[in-house]
N, C-alpha and C positions, 0 to 999 in steps of 0.2 A: 503493499499499499504505499503512497506517495504520502511523505511528511510535510510537504510542502503546501499543503491547505491550509490556510489560516483558519484558526480556531475561531473569529466571527463569524465565517461562511462567507465572505465578500466575494470570494473564489472557489469553484466547485468544479471537480472533474468531471466535465459532461461528454458522456457518450453519444448521447444522440439527443434529438428532439426533434418533434414531427406532429405536425396537426391530424387528428384520426377520431375512429367513432369509440368509445371505450366499448372492451369489448366483452367482458367478464363482470359478473357479481351485480351489486346493488346497480349503480350506474351504466349496465349495460343498454348500449343504445344511444348515449349521450355523445355528442361531439365534446371534443377536449384535446389541448395541449398537453402533449407528453414530455417531460424531461427525465431523461434516463442517466443517472449519474454511475460515473463507476466506481469501482469498490465493492467488495462482498467475501465474508469469511464464512458464512456458513454452508456453502458448499455442498448444495444439492446436486445428487449425480444427475439427476433428470433434469436440470436449468437449460431452457433453450436460449440464455443469454450469457453463456459461459465467459463469453470474452469481455463481460462487463466484469469481472473479479477484479482483475489488476487494475487498479485505479492509476497509476503511473503512466500507463498506455493513451491516458484520456486527458485531452488537455485542460489547464485550468483554466476556465472560465468565468468572466466576470458574472456574479448574479444580476448584476445591474443590465446587462446585455441580453442575457435570459429573460429578463422581465421586458425589456423590449420588443424583441420577438414574439413573446406570448399575446403582447397586447396588438400585435397585427391582425390578430383573428376574430371572427365572429363569435366564437363561443369563450365565455370569459370564464372558463375553469381553467383550473391547471392538474394534470396528475404527475406529482414525483414518485418516480420511482427507481427501480435499479436492476443490479445492483442493491444495496443496502442503503436508503439516503440517510439513515439515521445515525450512520455512523459519522456524520458531519452536523454542524449547528444551523440547523433549516430557519431561525429565528430570523436573519437580515434576508433571506429571501421569500419566504412568507409576508413577512410586514410589508415588503417593496410590492409584493404582488396584491394584497390587500388594499395598501392607499391605490393600486389603479382597479379596484372594484373587480377582482379577479376571486373565483372562489379557489379555494387551495386545498388539493385530495392528496392524499399518500398510502403507498400500498408499501408496508411492513414486515418484515418479520418479528418486528419487536424486541430483536435481540441487542437493543443499543438504547440508551434513555432518549426520551421523547423530549424535543425541541419543534420550536415552530406554534405559529398558527394554524388550524386545521378546520376545516368545516366537514370534512371526513376522513376517518383514518379507517382503512381496511386493513387490518391485523390477520396474515397468513402465517402463523406460526409454522416453523420447520424442526423436525426432529432431531437435528443434525446441531442446530443451537436452540436452545430454547429463549422465548421471547422470557423478558424481566417481568417480575410479578406487579411490579408500578405501571405496567404499560396498558395491560388487559382491562382495565374499569373504563378506561379511553377509547376503546374503539367500537366504533358505529356499526362495526360490518366485521365477522369473524370467516373468513373463508379459507378451509380446509382442503390441501390438493389429496383426492383418494389415489394414491398408488396399488395398495395392497390392503386386506380387509383389515389388518390391523389397524387402520388407520380409522375407522369408526370410531373405536373405542376411545382413540387419541383425542377423536374431535369432542366427543362428548365430554372429558376432561376437561378441554378449552371451553368448552360452552359453559361451564359452572363458575368460570374465573370474569367472564364479562358481565357486563351490566344486562339487566331485566330487557332492556330496551333495545341490546344489540342482533341486528341481524344475522341469521345462521346461512351459511351456504356451503354445500359440500360441491367440489368441483373433479372431476374425473383427469387424471394427468394425462396429457394429451397421445402419449405412447402407448400407455393402456389402458384406453380410453371404453375400444370395444368390448373388454372383459370388464370394466368396473362401472360403465354407465348400466348397466342393467341392475347391478347391484344398489347403487346409488340411486335409482327409479326406485325400487321396492324400499329401503332405507326409509327414503323421503317418504313413501306413501303412510309407511308404518308410523314415523317419527315427523309430524307434519309440523315441529316447530322447526326443522329445517328445511330449505327451498335448495334447488339443483341451480346449479350455476354452470356454464359451457364458454369455453372460448370462441364465443362468435365469430372473433374477427379472424379466427383461421378459419372457418366455416366460408367466409365473405373474401375474404385474401388479401387483408388488409393489415397494416401493420400494428 
């Protein structure tokens, strides 16, 4: 991981930024500007953006510049993802986005301390590095990736830690979707507090 990222978050290792339709979870189908930051040590073997793991290969970019880019698009919503964005201090970036009346969403594993001002926090915990207990109460959405049958019990364990108003989602891991989707459908029908999340952007062939 790059050590040159300033602690105040004014420069961030930007892997990519793009305007698209949000593909999964509660906000599926909504237009949003995605900001993908480099750097992650969670190490999910099925990660589809492993090139995001090494922060040092992604250029340090001024948070102000990222905000200027986000302002150019019709949807006033930004999704910060990674990598694992909470490795970095998100206070400065989210404050600047808020000053421009842009909603702030984050997708995080919860493995690092919560920073930033967020309108929507999607907590997607991973077995490889568990989320911090001080983050789970703030999640608006709990999204569990189902790779094998043991993940259902793991999902229930985390459902007990989030707030009663938190939305609960089960999402098949893409490479194992054919096998796990029927099990997810059956599980949600028997446990309707959960909902199904699909990676609709992959069906639509958009980023």
